C-alpha positions as CSV (number, residue, x, y, z in Angstrom):
1,M,0.0,0.0,0.0
2,R,1.4,3.4,-1.0
3,R,1.2,6.3,1.2
4,S,0.3,9.7,-0.1
5,P,2.8,12.5,-0.2
6,L,0.6,14.5,2.2
7,F,0.9,11.8,4.9
8,T,4.6,11.4,4.4
9,G,5.1,15.2,4.4
10,V,3.2,15.6,7.7
11,F,5.2,12.7,9.2
12,Y,8.5,14.4,8.2
13,L,7.3,17.7,9.6
14,I,6.5,16.0,12.9
15,L,9.9,14.5,13.0
16,G,11.5,17.9,12.2
17,L,9.6,19.4,15.1
18,L,10.6,16.6,17.4
19,F,14.3,16.9,16.4
20,T,14.1,20.7,16.9
21,Y,12.7,20.2,20.4
22,F,15.5,17.7,21.3
23,A,18.1,20.1,19.9
24,T,16.9,23.0,22.0
25,R,16.7,20.9,25.1
26,N,20.2,19.6,24.4
27,V,21.5,23.2,24.0
28,Q,19.9,24.3,27.3
29,Q,21.3,21.4,29.2
30,E,24.7,20.8,27.7
31,G,25.5,23.6,25.2
32,W,26.5,23.3,21.6
33,G,28.2,20.0,20.8
34,F,28.4,17.4,18.0
35,F,25.1,15.8,19.0
36,T,23.3,19.1,18.9
37,Y,24.6,19.9,15.5
38,L,23.5,16.5,14.3
39,L,20.0,17.1,15.7
40,V,19.8,20.5,14.0
41,L,20.9,18.9,10.7
42,L,18.3,16.2,11.0
43,A,15.6,18.7,11.9
44,T,16.5,20.9,8.9
45,F,16.4,17.9,6.5
46,D,13.1,16.5,7.8
47,T,11.4,19.9,7.8
48,G,12.6,20.7,4.3
49,V,11.5,17.3,2.9
50,G,8.2,17.6,4.7
51,I,7.4,21.0,3.2
52,K,8.5,19.8,-0.3
53,L,6.2,16.7,-0.1
54,I,3.2,18.7,1.0
55,F,3.7,21.2,-1.9
56,F,4.1,18.2,-4.2
57,H,0.8,16.7,-3.0
58,F,-1.1,19.9,-3.7
59,A,0.6,20.2,-7.1
60,I,-0.5,16.8,-8.0
61,K,-4.0,17.5,-6.7
62,N,-4.3,20.7,-8.7
63,R,-3.1,19.0,-11.9
64,S,-5.8,16.4,-11.8
């Protein structure tokens, strides 16, 4: 069963928010370190992919 780009995009946005939350908590507790930069990188990637997939979903929907 294939998932729609909208579902996958929302899932990636939730992951991006979750990684952002963990990164801010890590900065507050331990400061900037390698793990914090890794979390920020993952949050940026997931948020970007999520937004791209949601726009892709609406582009497909408008084309039909």
